[in-house]
C-alpha distance (Angstrom), angle and dihedral (degrees) to the residues before:
residue distance angle dihedral
M1 . . .
G2 3.77 . .
W3 3.77 93.0 .
Q4 3.83 90.6 57.0
D5 3.80 89.7 53.8
Y6 3.79 88.5 51.2
L7 3.81 91.6 51.0
D8 3.80 92.1 48.2
R9 3.79 92.2 47.5
E10 3.82 96.0 49.0
Q11 3.82 101.3 44.0
D12 3.80 95.7 108.2
R13 3.79 90.1 53.8
F14 3.80 91.9 46.4
V15 3.80 92.1 52.5
A16 3.81 91.3 48.1
E17 3.80 89.4 51.3
L18 3.79 91.8 48.3
K19 3.79 88.2 53.2
D20 3.81 89.3 53.9
F21 3.81 89.1 50.7
V22 3.82 93.7 49.2
R23 3.82 91.0 49.7
I24 3.82 89.3 69.4
P25 3.85 106.0 90.8
S26 3.80 94.5 -142.3
V27 3.82 96.5 171.0
S28 3.80 105.3 165.5
A29 3.81 95.4 -168.9
K30 3.83 95.2 62.1
P31 3.83 118.0 71.7
E32 3.80 90.9 -151.1
N33 3.83 89.0 63.8
A34 3.80 96.4 53.9
G35 3.80 90.3 106.1
D36 3.81 90.0 52.2
V37 3.81 91.5 52.8
A38 3.80 88.0 51.9
A39 3.81 89.9 48.4
A40 3.81 89.7 52.6
A41 3.81 89.1 51.9
D42 3.80 89.8 53.0
W43 3.82 90.1 48.5
V44 3.81 91.3 52.2
A45 3.82 93.8 47.7
A46 3.80 91.5 49.8
R47 3.81 92.4 46.5
L48 3.80 91.7 50.6
T49 3.79 89.3 53.4
K50 3.81 90.8 48.5
A51 3.81 88.8 52.6
G52 3.80 89.9 57.0
M53 3.79 100.5 -97.2
E54 3.79 120.5 140.6
H55 3.81 136.3 -141.2
A56 3.82 92.3 26.6
E57 3.79 107.7 -178.6
V58 3.78 138.3 170.2
I59 3.81 105.1 -136.7
P60 3.81 116.8 -157.7
S61 3.78 123.0 -135.7
A62 3.79 134.4 -177.6
G63 3.82 84.9 -84.3
H64 3.79 131.2 7.1
P65 3.83 118.2 1.1
V66 3.79 132.8 -109.2
V67 3.81 129.0 -142.2
Y68 3.79 127.9 -135.2
A69 3.81 132.0 -174.2
D70 3.78 135.8 153.6
W71 3.79 148.6 -173.3
L72 3.81 110.4 -153.5
H73 3.80 107.2 169.5
A74 3.82 101.2 103.8
G75 3.79 91.0 96.3
A76 3.78 138.0 -106.1
D77 3.80 91.4 -82.5
K78 3.81 91.5 61.6
P79 3.81 123.4 79.2
T80 3.79 123.4 -106.3
V81 3.80 115.2 -125.4
L82 3.82 123.4 -159.6
I83 3.81 116.2 -158.4
Y84 3.82 119.2 -161.3
G85 3.80 132.5 -164.7
H86 3.81 141.6 138.1
F87 3.78 134.2 -118.3
D88 3.80 100.0 -166.2
V89 3.80 119.6 97.5
Q90 3.78 140.8 -157.4
P91 3.83 121.7 -96.5
A92 3.79 110.9 -85.3
E93 3.82 98.2 -138.0
P94 2.99 133.9 156.6
L95 3.80 84.9 56.4
E96 3.81 94.7 179.6
L97 3.82 90.5 67.3
W98 3.82 94.0 62.4
T99 3.80 117.5 99.6
S100 3.80 89.2 -149.8
P101 3.83 127.3 15.1
P102 3.82 110.7 -75.7
F103 3.80 95.1 -126.9
E104 3.81 96.1 40.8
P105 3.83 98.0 75.4
Q106 3.79 118.8 -149.9
V107 3.81 133.0 -173.1
R108 3.81 114.7 -133.3
D109 3.82 124.0 166.8
D110 3.82 92.5 -10.5
R111 3.80 90.6 -53.3
L112 3.79 126.1 115.3
Y113 3.80 110.4 -140.0
G114 3.81 121.0 -156.9
R115 3.79 141.9 99.6
G116 3.79 109.1 -72.5
A117 3.81 94.7 10.8
S118 3.80 90.1 121.9
D119 3.82 101.9 17.9
D120 2.99 98.1 75.0
K121 3.81 120.4 -49.1
G122 3.78 95.6 79.0
G123 3.78 90.5 42.3
M124 3.81 97.1 49.9
F125 3.82 92.4 43.4
I126 3.83 91.0 58.8
P127 3.85 98.9 72.9
I128 3.82 91.0 44.1
L129 3.80 89.1 57.6
A130 3.80 92.8 45.3
A131 3.80 90.3 53.4
E132 3.81 90.7 46.7
A133 3.81 91.6 53.0
L134 3.82 93.0 48.9
L135 3.80 91.7 49.2
A136 3.79 93.7 44.7
E137 3.81 94.3 51.1
T138 3.81 103.1 33.4
G139 3.81 103.6 22.5
A140 3.81 91.5 -127.1
L141 3.77 144.5 51.4
P142 3.81 120.5 -115.2
V143 3.83 91.1 -130.2
N144 3.78 138.4 23.2
V145 3.80 108.0 -91.2
K146 3.80 133.5 -159.1
F147 3.80 124.9 -175.9
F148 3.80 122.4 -153.2
F149 3.80 117.8 179.9
E150 3.81 126.5 172.7
G151 3.79 136.6 -156.8
Q152 3.81 102.2 -149.5
E153 3.82 108.8 53.4
E154 3.80 92.6 113.9
I155 3.82 90.5 61.4
G156 3.80 94.9 46.5
S157 3.84 100.3 -88.8
P158 3.84 92.6 -92.4
D159 3.81 95.3 169.9
L160 3.79 98.4 37.2
P161 3.85 101.8 88.9
P162 3.83 95.7 65.7
V163 3.82 90.6 45.6
V164 3.81 91.3 52.1
E165 3.80 91.1 46.3
A166 3.81 93.1 48.5
N167 3.82 90.9 49.4
A168 3.80 97.8 37.3
E169 3.81 94.5 122.9
R170 3.79 92.6 48.6
L171 3.82 91.6 47.6
K172 3.81 95.0 45.8
A173 3.82 110.0 132.9
D174 3.78 143.4 160.0
T175 3.79 94.4 -131.8
I176 3.81 135.1 16.1
F177 3.79 127.1 -154.7
S178 3.79 125.8 -170.8
S179 3.79 115.1 -145.5
D180 3.82 86.7 -164.9
G181 3.79 102.7 88.6
L182 3.79 148.3 93.5
Q183 3.77 140.2 -106.5
W184 3.80 118.3 -142.6
R185 3.82 97.3 -119.4
E186 3.77 136.4 -18.4
D187 3.81 88.2 -94.5
M188 3.83 99.2 32.1
P189 3.82 127.9 64.0
Q190 3.78 129.1 -151.7
I191 3.78 140.1 -166.2
V192 3.81 113.6 -145.5
L193 3.79 107.7 -143.3
A194 3.80 101.3 177.8
L195 3.80 143.7 25.1
K196 3.77 126.8 -166.7
G197 3.78 124.4 -115.8
L198 3.79 124.4 -131.0
V199 3.78 139.9 -139.3
S200 3.82 122.1 178.9
L201 3.80 127.0 -163.0
E202 3.79 144.9 159.1
I203 3.80 128.1 -138.3
T204 3.82 114.6 -153.0
V205 3.80 121.4 -171.9
T206 3.82 117.3 -166.8
G207 3.81 129.9 -167.8
P208 3.83 126.8 155.9
R209 3.78 122.2 14.3
G210 3.81 91.5 -104.0
D211 3.81 142.2 -1.7
L212 3.81 110.1 -63.2
H213 3.82 137.0 -158.3
S214 3.81 105.2 -89.9
G215 3.81 91.8 -148.9
L216 3.79 92.5 55.0
H217 3.80 99.0 39.3
G218 3.82 107.7 19.8
G219 3.80 107.5 117.2
G220 3.78 91.8 19.7
I221 3.79 100.5 76.5
A222 3.80 136.0 18.5
N223 3.81 120.6 -85.6
P224 3.85 110.7 -129.7
A225 3.83 92.5 -153.5
Q226 3.78 91.7 55.7
A227 3.80 91.3 43.5
L228 3.80 90.0 52.8
S229 3.82 90.7 49.1
H230 3.83 89.3 55.8
I231 3.81 90.8 49.9
L232 3.80 93.5 48.5
A233 3.80 92.8 46.6
S234 3.80 89.1 53.6
L235 3.82 92.8 58.5
K236 3.82 94.9 71.7
S237 3.77 137.0 26.7
L238 3.79 119.6 -126.7
D239 3.80 91.1 -103.0
G240 3.82 92.7 58.1
M241 3.82 101.3 -98.4
I242 3.81 114.5 140.2
A243 3.81 105.7 -120.2
V244 3.82 98.8 -160.7
E245 3.80 108.1 122.5
G246 3.80 111.1 -110.2
F247 3.82 94.4 7.8
Y248 3.82 93.5 127.3
D249 3.82 97.5 35.3
D250 3.82 96.8 104.2
V251 3.81 98.3 36.0
L252 3.81 113.5 124.0
P253 3.81 106.6 -130.9
L254 3.78 119.8 -123.1
S255 3.79 111.7 -105.6
A256 3.79 123.1 -139.7
A257 3.82 88.1 -104.5
D258 3.83 91.0 51.2
R259 3.78 91.6 52.0
A260 3.81 92.2 46.0
A261 3.82 91.3 52.2
I262 3.81 90.6 51.0
A263 3.80 92.0 46.2
R264 3.83 90.2 52.7
V265 3.81 90.2 65.6
P266 3.83 109.5 87.2
Y267 3.79 114.0 -108.9
D268 3.80 128.0 -176.8
E269 3.80 110.4 -167.4
A270 3.80 93.7 -170.1
A271 3.80 89.8 53.8
Y272 3.81 90.7 47.5
L273 3.80 91.6 52.3
A274 3.81 90.8 46.3
E275 3.80 89.9 50.6
T276 3.81 93.9 49.9
G277 3.80 98.3 34.3
A278 3.81 90.3 -132.7
P279 3.83 117.9 144.0
A280 3.81 95.0 -136.1
P281 3.80 141.9 -5.3
F282 3.80 117.0 -95.7
G283 3.77 137.5 -179.8
E284 3.76 148.6 94.1
P285 3.83 109.5 -6.4
G286 3.78 120.0 -118.8
Y287 3.82 96.0 40.9
S288 3.78 135.2 85.5
T289 3.79 119.3 -113.6
R290 3.81 90.8 -107.1
E291 3.83 91.2 49.7
R292 3.79 90.4 51.8
L293 3.80 92.2 47.6
W294 3.80 94.7 48.0
A295 3.77 109.9 25.1
R296 3.80 113.8 20.1
P297 3.82 128.1 76.3
T298 3.78 122.4 -109.5
L299 3.80 140.4 -158.7
D300 3.80 116.1 -157.9
I301 3.78 135.0 177.7
N302 3.81 106.3 -133.4
G303 3.79 100.5 -178.6
L304 3.81 144.0 -0.6
T305 3.80 128.6 -154.9
S306 3.82 129.8 -177.1
G307 3.78 143.3 122.7
W308 3.77 126.9 -20.2
Q309 3.82 114.6 1.5
G310 3.80 100.7 169.2
A311 3.78 132.3 94.8
G312 3.77 119.8 -64.5
T313 3.78 122.4 2.8
K314 3.78 135.9 -48.9
T315 3.78 113.3 -174.4
V316 3.78 100.4 -137.6
L317 3.75 134.7 140.7
P318 3.83 99.2 -138.4
S319 3.77 119.5 -127.7
K320 3.81 94.9 -147.4
A321 3.78 141.7 22.7
S322 3.79 129.0 -174.4
A323 3.78 140.8 -178.2
K324 3.79 131.1 -164.1
I325 3.80 115.3 -143.1
T326 3.79 135.7 -175.8
C327 3.78 129.2 -170.3
R328 3.79 122.7 -157.7
L329 3.78 107.0 -148.4
V330 3.79 135.1 -156.7
A331 3.79 132.5 -154.8
N332 3.03 123.4 -36.6
Q333 3.80 98.9 12.9
S334 3.81 119.9 119.2
P335 3.83 120.0 -142.1
E336 3.80 89.4 -143.4
R337 3.82 95.3 51.0
I338 3.80 92.4 45.4
F339 3.81 91.1 50.6
E340 3.81 91.5 51.8
R341 3.81 91.8 48.4
I342 3.79 91.6 51.0
R343 3.79 91.6 47.3
A344 3.80 91.2 51.3
H345 3.80 90.3 47.9
V346 3.80 93.0 50.0
E347 3.78 92.9 48.6
A348 3.81 90.7 49.1
H349 3.83 92.5 49.8
T350 3.82 99.8 43.2
P351 3.84 111.2 120.1
A352 3.78 120.8 -127.1
G353 3.78 121.0 -89.1
V354 3.81 99.1 43.0
S355 3.80 138.0 72.9
V356 3.80 124.3 -132.0
E357 3.80 136.5 -154.8
V358 3.81 125.7 -169.3
A359 3.81 112.1 -162.7
R360 3.81 132.4 -176.7
L361 3.79 115.2 -120.7
P362 3.82 129.0 -157.7
G363 3.76 110.0 -82.2
R364 3.79 118.4 86.2
A365 3.79 133.8 156.0
D366 3.78 135.5 156.5
P367 3.80 118.0 -125.8
F368 3.78 115.6 -103.2
L369 3.81 126.2 -145.9
V370 3.79 125.8 172.3
P371 3.82 109.2 -134.7
A372 3.79 120.3 -117.4
G373 3.79 113.3 -92.2
H374 3.82 93.7 22.8
N375 3.83 104.7 170.9
A376 3.81 98.0 -149.1
T377 3.81 90.6 49.9
A378 3.80 90.2 51.3
A379 3.82 91.2 50.3
A380 3.80 91.4 49.2
A381 3.80 91.0 49.4
Q382 3.81 91.0 51.1
V383 3.80 91.7 51.4
L384 3.80 92.2 48.4
E385 3.79 90.2 51.2
E386 3.83 89.8 51.4
V387 3.80 93.0 48.7
Y388 3.82 98.8 41.3
G389 3.79 98.5 31.7
K390 3.81 92.5 -126.9
A391 3.80 136.5 75.7
P392 3.81 113.5 -96.7
Y393 3.77 122.7 -112.0
Q394 3.80 114.3 -109.9
T395 3.79 104.0 -127.6
R396 3.78 141.7 168.4
A397 3.79 130.8 -149.4
G398 3.77 130.9 -136.0
G399 3.80 92.1 -148.0
S400 3.79 129.3 87.2
I401 3.82 130.5 -122.5
P402 3.83 108.4 -173.6
V403 3.82 94.7 -164.9
M404 3.81 91.7 66.4
T405 3.78 92.1 63.4
T406 3.82 92.0 38.6
L407 3.80 90.0 58.2
L408 3.80 91.9 44.2
E409 3.80 94.5 49.3
T410 3.81 95.0 46.3
L411 3.81 103.4 32.8
G412 3.81 99.5 27.1
V413 3.82 93.8 -129.9
H414 3.81 129.4 119.6
A415 3.79 108.8 -131.8
V416 3.81 121.8 -137.1
M417 3.79 119.1 -139.1
F418 3.81 105.8 -128.3
G419 3.79 105.3 166.0
F420 3.79 132.3 135.4
S421 3.79 106.5 -147.0
H422 3.82 123.0 112.9
D423 3.78 128.6 -136.9
D424 3.83 92.6 -122.3
E425 3.82 92.8 62.5
N426 3.83 93.3 96.6
L427 3.79 94.2 -107.2
H428 3.84 108.7 -168.3
A429 3.83 89.3 4.2
P430 3.82 138.1 92.1
D431 3.81 116.7 -74.2
E432 3.80 94.8 26.0
F433 3.80 109.6 -177.4
F434 3.80 141.3 177.5
R435 3.78 122.7 -142.9
L436 3.78 108.3 -122.1
S437 3.80 88.1 -151.7
A438 3.82 87.3 62.9
F439 3.81 90.1 44.6
R440 3.82 89.1 57.2
R441 3.80 95.0 40.8
G442 3.79 91.8 49.8
Q443 3.80 92.1 55.6
T444 3.81 90.4 54.3
A445 3.79 91.3 46.1
Y446 3.81 94.2 51.4
A447 3.80 92.3 48.2
K448 3.82 89.7 50.5
L449 3.79 90.6 46.3
L450 3.81 93.6 53.7
E451 3.80 89.9 47.9
K452 3.79 92.1 49.2
L453 3.80 92.3 48.8
G454 3.79 88.2 49.8
G455 3.80 91.2 55.7
A456 3.79 99.4 -103.7
């Protein structure tokens, strides 16, 4: 394979270029780094052109930009592949916990350390290099390829939907692959078949106009903190079932094949409890811990606020109490329908003597589930088996990636996660790193994937 020789020969250059990329502090969450995110977009557009892509363009949005480029000369009888990734990164703080400065990348023990090295600069650079190698050695790509990289994934892609909609014709593709993704272990691949959706809300219970003396008014008026505790207790039964009427109505049940695929993935409950520090597993009855984590919906209280929070005691009857809640959703649940069902439940279970408000908070994503028999997923699994020498686990993730549903809703295509990071690479934490072995393996895998999709 000439393209493999090219990849092997150019690795030192590729690593040096990745270092240059990581040096750009493209932190999307911090306004003072907006210029750096734009600089990263320019770097990506220029690097796509250098790789042989055409029509490279930095596309503005209401916030951070996106980058598009393509190579469309494989012919109308060949599929069009869209490859997604992101070039923005998380804040690097706390800086004192880094062994080396986060934006001064260093290679140690065949690992590249630096903020964004794994999530997702190394990952999104991989398919660019695979395409470059194919073009350099064969003069053509086996499929038509489009690249679509964004600069705001780490803040939830708030401005991406209108950009995708406005460029829907340009982004149109037969298959979509996300270079932002994980493999199970360094020696074990995975295919992620599902992601959870998300709805965020806050319940606020209000009583008197201000905090009152509990000796003078306790027993005379309702206590908002106690009222809120009754509401929150009503949301779940003691065995972990969510008690909101209609909450489970739209949930797709797990098939026997789904449960078998989940059970095939090794799980050590003692190790899980040691990792979390929890005394015992807990959750919806009738499902394993892994099934609950990956494939069942949740309702969690994330924060509580009311009354005196300082040291010692202050004998007040608080005027207000609030709780922040998130639900992780599974197919086919709707964030909007779930919010309305929770609001109706809260209003029906609010004690007398207080008023209640249920408000949506930022943080929304639809659940994502790859359909059975999905051709692009099958092709990706075959390539991973070739590269790793073993069939990938079929997994699901409890997290949410809004862009997956944005692409599905606008382009009508289920994306496949085909990334080569690992969850132990300190993503979002100090000393983030990317295994250079995975960097090399990913380039081979993407080149094989494009060839397979092209019918080779």
